C-alpha positions in Angstrom: 74.5 110.1 -42.6 76.9 113.0 -43.0 80.1 114.2 -41.4 78.9 117.6 -40.1 82.2 118.6 -38.6 85.9 117.6 -38.3 87.7 119.1 -35.3 91.1 119.1 -33.6 92.4 120.4 -30.2 96.1 121.1 -30.5 96.6 121.4 -26.7 95.0 118.9 -24.4 92.0 120.3 -22.5 92.1 123.6 -24.4 89.5 124.6 -26.9 90.3 124.0 -30.6 88.4 124.5 -33.8 86.8 122.9 -36.8 88.6 122.1 -40.1 87.8 122.2 -43.8 90.1 119.2 -44.3 92.3 117.1 -42.1 95.0 114.5 -42.4 94.4 111.3 -40.5 97.2 109.0 -39.5 97.6 106.1 -37.0 97.9 108.7 -34.2 94.6 110.5 -35.1 93.8 113.8 -36.7 96.9 115.9 -37.5 97.8 118.3 -34.6 95.2 116.9 -32.3 96.3 116.8 -28.7 99.9 117.2 -30.0 100.8 119.3 -26.9 99.9 119.2 -23.3 100.5 121.1 -20.1 102.5 119.2 -17.5 102.4 119.8 -13.7 106.1 120.3 -12.9 105.5 119.3 -9.3 103.9 115.9 -10.0 104.9 115.2 -13.6 101.3 114.5 -14.4 99.5 115.6 -17.5 97.0 118.4 -16.8 93.4 117.6 -17.8 90.2 119.4 -17.2 88.7 116.1 -16.1 90.3 117.1 -12.7 88.3 120.3 -12.5 89.5 121.5 -9.1 93.0 121.8 -10.5 92.6 122.3 -14.2 89.2 123.5 -15.3 90.8 126.8 -16.2 92.4 125.1 -19.3 89.0 125.1 -21.0 89.1 128.9 -21.1 92.2 128.8 -23.4 92.1 128.4 -27.2 94.8 126.7 -29.2 95.1 127.3 -33.0 97.6 125.9 -35.4 99.6 128.7 -37.1 102.2 127.4 -39.6 104.6 125.1 -37.8 103.6 126.4 -34.3 100.5 126.6 -32.1 99.1 129.9 -31.0 97.6 129.9 -27.5 95.1 132.6 -26.5 94.3 133.1 -22.9 91.1 134.3 -21.2 93.2 137.2 -19.8 93.7 138.4 -23.4 97.3 137.6 -24.1 98.4 135.3 -27.0 101.7 133.5 -27.4 103.0 130.7 -29.5 103.9 127.4 -28.0 107.5 128.0 -29.0 107.7 131.3 -27.2 110.2 131.1 -24.3 107.7 133.0 -22.1 104.9 130.4 -22.5 105.6 128.3 -19.4 105.7 131.4 -17.2 102.5 132.8 -18.8 100.6 129.5 -18.3 101.9 129.1 -14.7 100.7 132.5 -13.8 97.3 132.1 -15.4 96.7 128.6 -13.9 98.1 129.3 -10.5 100.4 126.2 -10.6 104.0 125.6 -11.9 103.6 124.1 -15.3 105.4 123.6 -18.6 104.1 123.1 -22.1 105.4 120.1 -24.0 105.2 118.2 -27.3 107.0 115.2 -25.8 104.8 112.7 -24.2 106.6 111.1 -21.2 106.8 107.4 -20.9 103.8 106.1 -18.9 102.2 109.6 -19.2 99.3 109.8 -16.8 96.5 112.0 -15.6 94.4 112.3 -12.5 90.8 111.8 -13.4 87.8 112.4 -11.0 84.5 110.6 -11.2 82.0 113.2 -12.6 79.3 112.0 -10.2 81.5 112.9 -7.2 82.1 116.4 -8.7 78.4 116.9 -9.4 77.5 115.9 -5.9 80.2 117.9 -4.0 81.2 120.7 -6.4 84.1 121.5 -8.6 86.3 122.8 -5.8 85.8 119.8 -3.5 88.7 117.4 -2.9 87.4 114.1 -4.3 89.2 110.9 -5.3 91.2 111.3 -8.5 92.8 108.0 -9.5 95.9 108.2 -11.7 95.3 106.7 -15.2 97.8 106.2 -18.0 96.8 107.9 -21.2 97.2 106.9 -24.9 97.0 103.2 -24.3 94.8 102.6 -27.3 96.8 104.8 -29.7 100.0 103.9 -31.6 100.9 107.6 -31.7 102.7 109.9 -29.2 100.0 112.5 -28.7 98.1 113.2 -25.5 94.8 111.6 -26.2 93.1 109.9 -23.3 92.9 106.5 -25.0 92.2 106.1 -28.7 93.3 108.4 -31.5 89.8 109.5 -32.7 86.6 110.4 -30.9 83.3 110.3 -32.9 79.9 111.4 -31.7 76.5 111.8 -33.5 74.1 114.7 -33.5 71.3 112.4 -32.3 73.3 111.9 -29.1 74.2 115.6 -28.7 70.5 116.6 -29.1 69.3 113.9 -26.7 71.6 115.0 -23.9 71.1 118.7 -24.6 74.8 119.3 -24.7 77.2 121.7 -26.4 79.7 119.7 -28.5 82.5 121.5 -26.7 81.8 119.4 -23.6 82.7 116.2 -25.4 85.4 117.6 -27.6 85.0 115.1 -30.5 87.1 114.9 -33.6 84.2 113.9 -35.9 80.6 114.9 -35.6 78.2 112.6 -37.6 74.9 114.2 -38.5 72.2 111.6 -38.2 68.7 111.5 -39.9 65.6 112.6 -38.0 64.4 109.9 -35.7 67.8 108.3 -35.2 67.9 107.0 -31.6 70.4 108.6 -29.2 73.6 106.6 -28.5 73.3 104.9 -31.9 77.1 105.0 -31.8 77.1 102.2 -29.2 75.9 99.8 -31.9 79.0 100.5 -34.0 81.5 99.0 -31.6 83.5 96.2 -33.2 82.8 97.4 -36.7 84.6 99.6 -39.3 83.2 102.9 -40.6 84.1 104.2 -44.1 84.0 108.0 -44.5 83.8 109.3 -48.1 83.6 107.7 -51.6 86.9 108.6 -53.1 90.0 107.6 -51.1 87.9 106.9 -48.0 89.0 107.0 -44.4 88.3 103.7 -42.6 87.9 103.8 -38.8 87.8 100.7 -36.6 85.4 101.3 -33.7 86.9 100.2 -30.4 84.8 101.2 -27.4 82.4 103.8 -26.0 83.6 107.1 -24.5 83.3 107.5 -20.7 80.8 110.1 -19.6 81.5 113.8 -19.1 79.2 116.4 -17.4 79.2 120.1 -18.0 79.6 121.1 -14.4 82.5 118.7 -14.2 84.5 120.4 -17.0 83.5 124.0 -16.4 81.1 124.5 -19.3 77.4 125.0 -18.9 75.4 123.0 -16.2 74.6 119.3 -16.9 71.5 118.8 -19.0 68.2 117.6 -17.6 68.6 114.4 -19.7 72.1 113.2 -18.8 73.8 110.5 -20.8 73.4 107.0 -19.5 76.7 105.7 -18.3 78.8 102.9 -19.8 82.0 101.8 -18.1 84.3 100.1 -20.7 86.2 98.4 -18.0 83.3 96.6 -16.3 80.9 96.2 -19.2 78.1 98.0 -17.5 75.2 98.3 -20.1 73.8 101.7 -21.2 74.3 104.5 -23.6 77.5 106.5 -23.9 78.1 109.8 -25.7 80.5 109.0 -28.5 83.0 106.4 -29.5 86.8 105.9 -29.6 88.1 104.7 -32.9 91.4 103.8 -34.5 92.0 105.0 -38.1 93.0 102.4 -40.7 93.4 104.8 -43.6 94.9 108.3 -43.9 92.9 111.1 -45.5 89.8 112.9 -44.3 87.9 115.9 -45.7 85.2 117.6 -43.8 83.2 120.8 -43.1 84.2 124.4 -43.5 85.7 126.1 -40.4 83.3 127.0 -37.6 83.6 128.6 -34.2 84.1 126.3 -31.3 80.5 126.8 -30.1 78.8 126.6 -33.4 76.0 124.0 -34.0 77.3 121.2 -36.2 74.1 121.4 -38.3 75.3 124.8 -39.6 77.6 124.3 -42.6 77.5 120.6 -42.8 79.6 118.8 -45.4 78.2 115.5 -46.8 81.0 113.0 -47.4 79.1 110.0 -48.7 76.2 107.6 -48.2 74.7 106.4 -44.9 76.3 104.4 -42.2 75.7 100.7 -42.7 74.7 99.9 -39.1 74.7 96.1 -39.4 76.7 93.2 -37.9 79.0 93.1 -40.9 82.6 94.3 -40.4 82.3 97.4 -42.6 80.0 100.4 -42.6 80.2 103.6 -44.7 79.4 107.3 -44.2 
């Protein structure tokens, strides 16, 4: 298997981009989800997983530029995160009073809807949105939902007929022809080694909850939706991607690609195949 793409998303729920190389620390890929938009009225972190309020975030792109992050809006303006105008620009564009921050509040939380409710009633419907604390599986201070790294395979992406932007992974693993979808689920509890020289080692923790296209504002949900796995109740089934904790620090990957580019284009092999067996270690 190969690492086809390494990606980061500097602002939570905005589009990001792929990287030719990346540094990986205990908190995940450098710059990934380092900033977030906060609702000044509620204090909650904005997430496109509450589409009635925040699906507009997915129309923005965030790009690292030197020591700052450049945000480009669908309206055509661009501004750096450190620009004193940024909170006003984002508030006007999103229709809510917000501020951009690098500082994750204590007990930072999001409101997350059930994608099935949104699919049934529409993105503008008022549906239940329980408040969930973020970053509980990460030792860092970024705005990841749970664990520092999200990995998905091309076998799963092809099976569900999805654009990778829907799942917003950090690492896309290209799998050989014939690999079953949701093969990632078999890696839970193991360690994956990426690369031959100074490899990155990831501990696989749990599957990623499902996301649907119409939920997040991308293209409609595919005809073959991902089977659903709930990490909290242990419901069996396939799940698109995995959450992982990095144990080592360096990662090199594919050359830069557009956010909508197929991961098979411009792949970068990093090593040998994943050892998908009950032992504690695998390798990519």
